[in-house]
C-alpha positions in Angstrom: 287.1 191.9 390.4 287.3 195.7 391.2 290.1 198.3 390.0 293.0 198.1 392.3 293.3 201.7 394.3 296.9 201.4 395.2 300.6 202.7 393.8 302.1 199.9 394.8 301.9 196.7 392.5 300.5 193.4 393.9 300.5 190.2 392.8 298.8 187.0 393.6 300.5 184.8 395.7 300.5 181.9 393.2 302.5 183.7 390.9 305.6 183.5 392.9 307.7 180.0 393.8 309.7 177.7 391.8 308.5 176.7 388.1 307.2 174.0 389.3 305.0 175.1 392.5 304.4 178.0 390.4 302.9 175.7 387.5 300.8 173.4 390.5 299.2 176.6 392.3 298.4 178.4 388.7 296.8 175.3 387.7 294.6 175.1 391.0 293.4 178.6 390.8 292.4 178.0 386.9 290.3 175.5 388.1 289.0 177.6 391.1 288.0 180.3 388.6 286.8 177.9 386.2 284.2 176.4 388.5 282.8 179.5 389.7 282.6 180.9 386.5 280.6 178.4 385.3 278.3 178.5 388.0 278.2 182.1 388.2 279.3 183.4 385.4 281.9 185.4 387.0 285.6 185.3 388.2 286.7 185.4 391.8 289.6 187.8 393.0 292.7 186.0 393.9 293.1 184.8 397.4 296.0 186.4 398.3 297.5 189.7 397.3 301.4 190.3 397.8 302.9 193.4 397.8 305.8 193.2 395.0 308.8 195.3 396.8 310.2 198.0 394.1 312.6 197.2 391.5 311.6 193.5 391.9 312.4 191.4 388.6 309.2 189.4 387.4 309.7 186.6 384.5 307.5 188.2 382.0 307.9 185.4 379.0 308.4 181.7 379.0 312.1 181.8 376.8 313.6 183.4 379.5 312.6 181.5 382.6 315.3 179.1 382.5 316.2 178.9 386.1 313.2 176.6 387.3 314.3 175.7 390.6 315.1 179.8 391.7 311.9 181.1 393.3 310.7 184.0 391.4 307.4 185.7 390.3 306.3 184.1 387.2 304.1 186.6 385.8 303.9 184.5 382.4 302.3 181.8 384.1 298.8 183.2 384.6 299.0 181.2 380.8 298.1 178.2 383.3 295.7 179.5 384.9 293.9 180.0 381.6 294.4 177.1 380.5 293.0 175.4 383.8 290.1 177.7 383.7 289.3 176.6 379.9 289.3 173.2 381.0 286.5 173.1 382.9 284.2 174.5 380.3 282.7 173.6 377.0 286.0 172.7 374.9 284.2 173.1 371.7 283.3 176.9 372.7 286.1 178.2 374.3 286.6 181.7 373.1 283.2 183.7 374.4 284.9 182.0 378.1 288.3 183.2 377.1 287.1 186.6 376.3 285.0 187.3 379.0 287.6 186.0 381.5 290.0 188.4 379.8 287.7 191.1 380.5 288.0 189.8 384.2 291.4 190.0 384.3 292.0 193.7 382.8 290.6 194.8 386.1 294.2 194.0 387.4 297.4 194.9 387.3 298.6 191.8 386.2 296.1 190.7 384.4 296.3 193.6 382.5 300.0 193.4 381.7 299.8 189.6 381.1 297.2 190.3 378.3 299.2 193.2 376.7 302.3 190.8 376.3 300.7 187.6 375.9 298.9 189.0 372.5 296.7 186.0 372.4 294.6 186.4 369.0 293.2 187.5 367.2 294.6 190.8 368.0 292.2 193.5 366.1 292.7 197.0 366.6 289.8 196.8 369.1 291.4 194.3 371.4 294.4 195.7 371.5 293.3 199.0 372.3 291.4 197.4 375.4 294.5 195.5 376.3 297.0 199.1 376.0 294.3 201.1 378.0 294.3 198.2 380.9 298.2 198.7 381.1 297.6 202.5 380.9 295.3 202.5 384.0 297.9 200.5 385.9 300.8 202.4 384.5 302.4 203.6 387.9 302.3 200.6 389.8 303.8 198.7 387.3 306.6 201.1 387.0 307.7 199.5 390.3 308.9 196.1 388.9 311.3 195.5 386.2 310.6 192.6 384.0 312.4 189.7 382.5 311.3 189.6 378.5 312.6 187.4 375.8 316.3 188.3 376.2 317.9 186.7 378.8 319.5 188.6 382.0 318.1 191.6 380.6 315.7 193.3 382.9 313.8 196.1 381.3 311.6 198.9 382.8 308.3 199.0 382.1 308.6 201.6 379.5 311.3 199.5 377.8 309.3 196.1 378.1 306.3 198.1 376.7 308.7 199.3 373.6 309.7 195.8 372.9 306.5 194.6 372.8 304.4 196.7 371.4 306.9 198.8 369.0 305.1 198.1 366.0 302.0 199.4 367.6 303.4 202.8 368.3 304.9 203.0 364.7 301.7 202.1 362.9 299.5 203.7 365.0 301.4 206.9 366.2 304.2 207.5 364.2 305.1 210.8 365.8 307.8 209.8 367.8 308.7 212.9 369.9 306.4 212.0 372.7 306.8 209.5 376.1 306.4 205.9 375.1 303.0 206.2 377.9 301.8 209.4 375.4 302.3 206.7 372.0 300.5 204.1 373.6 297.6 206.0 374.5 297.4 207.9 371.6 297.7 204.4 369.5 294.9 203.1 371.8 293.0 205.9 371.1 293.0 205.5 367.5 292.5 201.8 367.2 289.7 202.4 369.6 287.6 204.4 366.9 289.2 203.4 363.8 287.6 202.5 360.6 288.7 200.0 358.2 290.4 202.9 355.9 292.4 203.9 359.0 293.4 200.2 359.9 294.6 199.7 356.4 296.7 202.6 356.5 298.3 201.5 359.5 298.8 198.0 358.0 300.7 200.0 355.0 302.9 201.5 358.0 303.9 197.9 359.2 304.1 196.2 355.8 307.5 197.2 355.5 308.3 195.1 358.3 306.7 192.3 357.9 307.8 192.2 354.2 311.5 191.9 355.6 310.3 189.2 357.3 308.6 186.9 354.6 311.7 186.3 352.3 310.2 182.8 351.7 307.2 183.8 349.8 307.2 182.7 346.2 305.5 185.6 345.0 306.9 188.2 347.2 307.2 191.2 344.3 303.5 190.6 343.6 302.3 190.6 347.0 304.4 193.2 347.9 303.4 195.7 345.2 301.0 198.1 347.2 298.1 198.2 344.7 297.8 194.6 345.0 297.9 195.0 348.8 295.3 197.5 348.9 292.9 195.7 346.6 293.4 192.4 348.6 292.8 194.3 351.7 289.9 196.3 350.3 287.7 193.1 349.8 289.1 191.2 352.6 285.8 189.5 354.5 285.1 190.9 357.9 286.6 187.8 359.5 290.0 188.3 358.2 290.2 191.9 358.3 289.5 192.0 362.1 292.3 189.3 362.8 294.9 191.9 361.1 293.5 194.9 361.6 296.0 196.1 364.7 298.7 195.9 361.8 300.9 193.5 364.2 303.7 192.5 362.0 303.1 188.6 362.7 299.8 188.6 361.6 300.6 190.5 358.3 303.4 187.7 357.8 300.8 185.3 358.1 298.3 187.7 355.7 301.1 187.6 353.2 301.5 183.8 353.2 297.8 183.2 352.6 297.8 185.9 349.5 301.1 184.1 348.3 299.4 180.2 348.6 296.7 181.9 346.6 298.4 183.0 343.8 300.4 180.1 343.9 297.1 177.6 343.5 295.5 179.8 340.9 
């Protein structure tokens, strides 16, 4: 795949239609991609691209895709492509394939936005930086559309969409709030890309209050909420666990807090 060199947003034709038709077309596309990847190690470009009219609404999350019989652009159903693609490879070793295919898809506007919104894990600082940088490369064409995301009936501009999906990243990695969304995302991505372990820990501390606010069922809340306890645990966290939380996404931090709480419970 090559970077799209157009100011207009183009999407693969298989993403448009009723829910059922897109589901079927996306699966066929995934099987086609998987077969080529299995044989050649590359992912083919979609057979047909369609220019999206300015202002068109794209369904960017499955939770808001409630009118299944209405033809629409269903961006979130790139997931069906990925599922079918992974069905064609070794089921015991899908992560390398998924990572390689994500790299191909990030070279397209639609693939970049899908992976940025899906936030498939582990959401490390390095991976998040790559996803944000991909979206930023296609910022102009992506601005042509509006997006349904998590709230039924609320069509977002690209800026509003990225705030809804990545306010945590901007708060953690670019707390300076007087810049545009594009500028803050660019700065956050740059900082994540070159972050040291200590940089990640500081970003995690900036997002910990948000995570703790949604972790009210912890049995040892006061202990795990203590900054000294958190710093000690983060400093000694092994590389696999640390990579998983290094971007400071609140959902991953809640997962980390829950693990710490469980460890205290069994001591």
